[in-house]
N, C-alpha and C positions, 0 to 999 in steps of 0.2 A: 737701515744704514747705521754704521757705527762711527761715532765721531773720533777725532784724534785724541790721544791721551791728555793733552793740555785742556781741552774742553771738558772731557770727562772728569778730570781732576777738579775743575771748577764746579761741575755739577754735583759731585759727591761732597764737596765742601759746603755748598750752600743749601742743598735740598734736604728736607725732612720728609714728612708724610704728606698726606693730603687733608684737606679740610672739609668739610660739609657733610657728606653722608657716611654712615658706618662702613668701614673698609673691608667687608668680607670679600674674599677672592671668589670670582665666579667659577662655577664648575665647567669642565670641558664641554659638557653638553648644552650649556646655556646658549640660547640664540644670541646673535650678534647685537640685536637691538633690545636685549633684556638687561636691566640694571642688575648688578650683583646683589645677592641676598644680604640681608642685614647680618651683622656679626652676632656672636652668641650673647644671650641674655646674661645679666649678672648672675653669678652662681647662687644656688639655693642656700649654700652655707654662709653667704654674706651676712654681715651684721645688719640689724635694722637701720633705717635711715640712710640708704645708699644712694639717694637721689642727689641732684646737684647741690653743692655748697658754695658759698661765696666768701672771699676775704678781700681786703684792700691792700694793694701794693703801696710802697712808700710814697709814690707820686699820685696816689688817689685813684688808680684804675681798679675796677672790680675784676677779680680773678676767680674763674669758676673751676671747681675740681670735684671729684667724687671720692668716697672712701668705701672700699669693698673688702670683704674678708676680715680677718683679725690676726693678731699675733705680731711677733717681732721677727725681723725689722719691718718698718713701713717702707714699701717700694714705691718711690715717686717716678712716674713715667712721663718723660718730657719729650714732646714732639719737636720737629724741625721746622725749617723755613716753609712758609705757605702751607701750613699743616694744622692739625689739631689732635686732640687726644683720641679720637675715634680710630686712628690707625694702629692703636694697641689693642683693638677689640679681640684679636685672636689669642692674646696673652692673659686676659683678665681672669677667665675661669681657672686655668691651671695655677696662676699665681695666688689668687684669692683662696684657693684650697689650702694654702700653707702660710700665707703672710697677709698683712694689711697692704692693700694695693691702692695707690692714689694717682689716677690719671689726671693730668693738669692741662688746662688750656692757657697758654701764655697770652699776654695782652695782645689785642689786635687779631686774635685767632679764635676760631670756634665761637663759644658763647661768652668769652671774656670781653671786657670793655676795650674801646679804642681811643679813649680820651688821653692820649699821650703824644708828646711832640718829640721826645728823644727816644728813638727805637734802638738803643744801644744794647750790647750784650750784657753790660752791667745792670741795666734796668730789667732785662729778662731774667737775669739771675736773682734779682730782687723779688720778682714774681714767685719764683720757686721758694725763696727764703720765707716769703709771707705765708705760703701754704704750710711750710714746715713748722712755723710757729703755732699753727692751729692744731697740730697733731700731738697727741699725748705720748707717742712712742718714744722710748729711750734711744732707739737706734734707727737710722735711716740709710737706705741705699738709693742712689740717684741713677736712673737709667735714662740715657738720652740718645735719640736717633739723629745722626748727622749734626746739624746746627745745635740740636738739643744736647748733644754731648759737650759742646763748648759751653753752653749755658750751665749744664750740670757742674762742670769743673769750676766755672766762675762762682757758682753758688756755694761751693764747699767752704771757703773762708768766711762767707756770710753766715752760714749755719753753725759751723764750729764742730765741736767734738762729737755731736750726735751722728755725724756722717761716718758710716763704716766703710764705704767705698763707692766707686763710680763704675758703671758698666756702659761703655760706649758701643753704639750699634752703627756699623758702617761709617766710621768717623776716624779722626785723629791721624789720617795719612800725612797731613802737612806738618806734623810736629817735627821741629828741627830744620825745616826748610826756611830760606830767607823770606822776610816780609815782602809783600807786594808794594811797589811804588804807587804813589797817588795816580800817576798816569795809567798804570796797568789796571788799577781798580776802576778808574773811569772808563777804560776801554771795555772791561768785562761787564760793567753795569749798563753801558749805553744801549744795548739791544732791549733790555727790560724797561729802561726809561722811555724808549721810543714806542714800544709795543709790548706791554707787559703780558697780555693774553697770548699773543703769538709766540713770543720768545719763551715763555714758560711751557707752552704745549710742545714746542720743538725740543726744548731741553729734555723734557720727560720722555717723549716718544722716541727720540733718537739717541739718548745717552744713558738712561738710567735703568734699562732692562737688558738682560742677556738675550741673545738670539733665541727665538722660539718661545718667548714669553707669551702668555695668554693675551691675545689682542684686545679682548674686551677689558681686561684689567688695565692694560697699558693706556687705553683711551680714557677710561674712567679716571685714572690717576692724573693724566694730563689735563683733563677737563676740570677736575676738582681743584688742583693746585692753581690753575689760572684764574679761579674765582677769588683768590685773595686780593683785597684792595691794593692797587699799586701804591697808594699813599702809605701803606704799611710795608709791602713787599720790597719796594725799591730801597728805602732807607735802611731796612733791616739787612738787605744784601750788602749795602755799602758798609754797614757796621760790622758784619761778619768778616768781610774781606779785609777790613782795616784792623781787626782785633789782634792785639799783640799776645798771642798764646804763650810765647816764650817767657814773657814777664809774669804771667799768671802761674805757670807750672811749679815754680819753687814754693808757692803757697799751698799746693795740693799735696798733703802729707798722708794720703789714704791710698789703699790699693786701687789701681785702675785696670779693669778688664776690658777687652774689646771682642766683639763678634762681628767680623767683617765679611763682605762678599768677596768674590775673586774677580770683580770687574776690573780692578787695578791691584797691583801688589801693595802689601802693607809691610813696610820695612821696620820690623819689630826691634831690631838691634839699635837702629837710630833712635827710635822712640824711647827705648830704655835708658838712653843717655840723659833724658830729661825726666822720665818717669821710671825710676829703677824697679818698681814693683809691677811693671806693665806685663799683662798676660794676654795672649792673643789666641783666638780660634778663628779659622777661616772656613766659611761654609761654601763648598765647591758648587759651581754651576748655579749661582744665585745672583740676583740683581740688588739694586740699592734698597728696595723695600723688602728685605729678606724676612722680616718678622711677619709681613703680610703675605708674601708670595709662598713661603714654605714653612708655616708654623710647626709642622710635624718634625722638621729637622732643627728649626731654630729654637723652639721652646725648651727642649732638653738641655741645650747649651746654656740658655739663660738660667734655667733652674740650677744647673751645675755651678755656675758662677755665684748665684745668690746663696746657695748652700755654703760655698766657701767663705763668702763674706759674712754670713750669719753665724758661722762657727765661732765659739769662744776662743780668744787668743790662747796660745799654748802657755802652760805654767812655766815659770822661770825657777 
């Protein structure tokens, strides 16, 4: 069943990846009751000490991240709502072969701490800035999936001139649209407040995958996302829906690239009114988790955008 565009727009705004197990896509021959295999191991070329690292956010939450590969720039991978860094597992090896790669668990997700009362986009951006302060790299590129793209944009002014650009993955479709009213936000959040597990599983299984998607993968994603604590997921959803993206964008003075699915159209011309350097690639016949569903087509686009952002500026 495919939901109406309004619900799908909500789904694509609020959802990131999934949390808990490594997100390797199952093969077509996998039995229906077999869990997907684990994602690729850290590449052999990765620098020593690639295990988990910890830093503290400004409000005292421990934030877990890893550092793989070497070189400039450092690529920070930022997951979305009800997610964690594992959903970038198919990107780690190809990225670490060329760059320093830093998958991050935001507060309340994955292995990071949950001792936070304000689940705002600003605080999530502070998590990313805290990790950035630990990195010696001169240049950083922030890559965010869905909500993670909003977090990445909000982190740009916190980090400053070290950020070379932002790459958004299946995100930013709402740029330029009117803000939601408090009543509309409450209406959209109500199903998750009443039954977080059920609402999240319905959202994923009915709205976030294209027709014909691997059933095992769909069910795994739906199950994993529903395991996010409602005490984190619900206020985070409210914060995301309430966030004033229009007020933030004038502070984002770096190139912004996007790699979006074709579940809904992306109106690039409208987005460029607010982000003049916006560049868009659309991956046909893909769903919301395109970096997980089809890494063979997604990864070359990501590498292309990273190469463009890593290139030295033209001489004047």
